C-alpha positions as CSV (number, residue, x, y, z in Angstrom):
1,M,127.8,80.4,129.3
2,L,124.6,78.6,128.3
3,R,121.6,81.1,128.7
4,G,119.7,80.3,132.0
5,S,122.4,77.4,132.9
6,K,124.2,77.1,136.1
7,P,128.0,77.3,136.2
8,R,128.1,73.7,137.4
9,E,126.1,72.6,134.3
10,W,128.3,74.6,132.0
11,A,131.5,73.0,133.6
12,Y,130.0,69.6,133.0
13,F,129.6,70.4,129.3
14,C,133.1,71.6,129.1
15,E,134.5,68.5,130.6
16,H,132.2,66.1,128.7
17,P,131.8,67.0,125.1
18,E,128.8,64.9,124.5
19,K,125.5,66.0,122.9
20,M,123.4,68.6,124.5
21,L,120.3,67.7,122.4
22,L,118.9,64.3,121.7
23,T,117.0,63.3,118.6
24,I,113.5,61.8,118.9
25,A,115.0,58.3,118.6
26,E,117.5,59.0,121.3
27,T,114.7,60.5,123.4
28,C,112.6,57.2,122.9
29,T,115.5,55.2,124.1
30,A,116.1,57.5,127.1
31,L,112.4,57.3,128.3
32,G,111.6,53.7,127.1
33,V,108.7,55.0,125.0
34,S,107.6,54.5,121.4
35,R,108.3,56.9,118.6
36,K,104.7,58.0,118.6
37,T,104.7,58.8,122.2
38,A,108.0,60.7,122.0
39,Y,106.5,62.9,119.1
40,D,103.3,63.4,121.2
41,L,105.5,64.5,124.0
42,A,107.5,66.9,121.9
43,N,104.3,68.5,120.6
44,S,103.0,69.0,124.2
45,E,103.3,72.1,126.5
46,G,106.3,72.1,128.8
47,F,108.4,69.3,127.1
48,P,111.9,70.6,126.4
49,V,111.9,70.5,122.7
50,V,114.1,72.7,120.5
51,R,113.2,73.3,116.9
52,I,116.2,73.6,114.5
53,G,114.7,74.0,111.0
54,K,112.4,71.1,110.6
55,R,114.0,68.9,113.2
56,K,112.8,68.5,116.7
57,L,115.5,68.0,119.3
58,V,115.1,67.5,123.0
59,S,117.4,69.3,125.6
60,K,119.2,66.6,127.7
61,I,119.2,68.7,130.7
62,G,115.6,69.9,130.2
63,L,114.5,66.2,129.8
64,E,116.3,65.3,133.1
65,Q,114.5,68.2,134.7
66,W,111.2,67.3,133.1
67,V,111.4,63.7,134.2
68,E,112.3,64.8,137.7
69,K,109.3,67.1,137.9
70,R,107.0,64.4,136.7
71,C,108.3,62.1,139.3
72,K,107.7,64.6,142.1
73,E,104.2,65.2,140.9
74,E,103.5,61.5,140.7
75,Q,104.7,61.1,144.3
76,K,102.5,64.0,145.5
77,R,99.5,62.4,143.7
78,I,100.2,58.9,145.3
79,I,100.5,60.6,148.8
80,K,97.3,62.6,148.3
81,E,95.4,59.5,147.2
82,G,96.8,57.5,150.2
83,D,95.6,60.3,152.6
84,K,92.1,60.0,151.2
85,K,92.0,56.1,152.2
């Protein structure tokens, strides 16, 4: 089993033999950002990047969790700003 993974996630990977790690170019497409922005994210704290040799790859599950967390933080910020008005 993948370290730190949930059984449901492991079952998904067994049934769908797709890539677990995305290249920076694939991450650009997934997020709709430029190559520079993707590299800036990959170099930032908390972004789910995995280094293999000189390559930087992004965990697909980690990216989904990162986006979900960012969306929740943004929603909280919007609600907090709305409360101030």
